[in-house]
N, C-alpha and C positions, 0 to 999 in steps of 0.2 A: 714759697713758704711764708705764711702770715706771721706778723710780729706778735709776740706774747703780750697779753694784757699787763698793765702795771697796777700795782696796789698802792694806795695811799693810806697810811695810818697816821692820822693827825690827832695829836693829844693837846687838849686845851686845859690849862690850869686856871681855876676860877674860884672866887670866894663862894663858900657854900650858899650864901644868900642870893647869888647871881646864877647859880647852876641852872635852875629852871628857865630863867630868861635866855640863857645861852642855848639850851636845848630847843626852846621855842624858835629862836632865831635861826639856828641851823636847820631845823625842820622846815621852816618857811622858805629858806634859801634853796634847800634841796627840792622841795615839792614845786616851787614856782619857777625855778630857773635851772638849777644844776641837772636835774634828771631829764630835762628836755634837750640838753646839749648833745651834739653829735659825739659819738664815742663813749658816752656814759653807759656802764654795764649795770652796776648796782652799788648800794651803799647801806651801811648799818651804823646806827648811832647808839653809843653806849654811855650810860650814866655811871660815874664812879660812886660806889656805895658810901664813901666818906664825904661826898658833896664837893670835893675839890677838883675833880677831873671830869672831862667830857671827851670821849674819843670817837672819831669818825673813821670808819673803815670803808674805803670806796675803791671800786675797780673801774678802770678806763681802758679802752681799746689801745690807746697809745699815749705817750708823753705829750705829743703834739696836740691831741684832742683835749687833754687836761689843761695845757697852757692856753689853748684857744678859749676854753670856758672861763679861765681865770681872767682873761682880758675883756670879757663881756662886762659891760657897765653894771648891769643888774647884780651879777655875782660879786663884782668888786665892792659894791655898796654894802652888801651883806657882810662880806669879809671885813671891811673897815669897822662895821658896827661890832662884830665879834671881837676884834682886836681892842676895842675900847673897853671891854669888860673882862678879857681873858688873855693870858699869855699863850702863845701858839708855838707848838713844837711839831713841825711837819716831818714826814718821812716818806720816801718813795721806795718801793720794794718790788721784787718779782717773786712769784710763787716758785719754790723749789720742790716742794712735795706736799701732797694732800694726805691726810690720815682720816680713816673712818672706822667706826666700830666693827664693820663687817670684815676688816682686814684687807680690803681691796685698795691698798695704797697705790698712789701713782706718782712717779718721778716726773717732774717737769723739766724739759730741756730748753 
């Protein structure tokens, strides 16, 4: 049986004047480095409406794949730049249940 993917929900707190800079930086990091890493499944980047938050939701095949990407020099340089302008609150999760409007919910084990 294969391992369940992991979900990372990373919240960055940023000054409103730096929000777009952080969005651009995370976009560049994801497009040029992260999405090409083995084990990457998908990511979504969210802008807080009040200007103080940026949230990245990403799924990885495994924790090991995520850690391997984080040890990559290119990804590390982007991460260091992001930390220079924002506070970072990471979180790792597993999907417990999906909900959809059609009512075809699925429980994840």
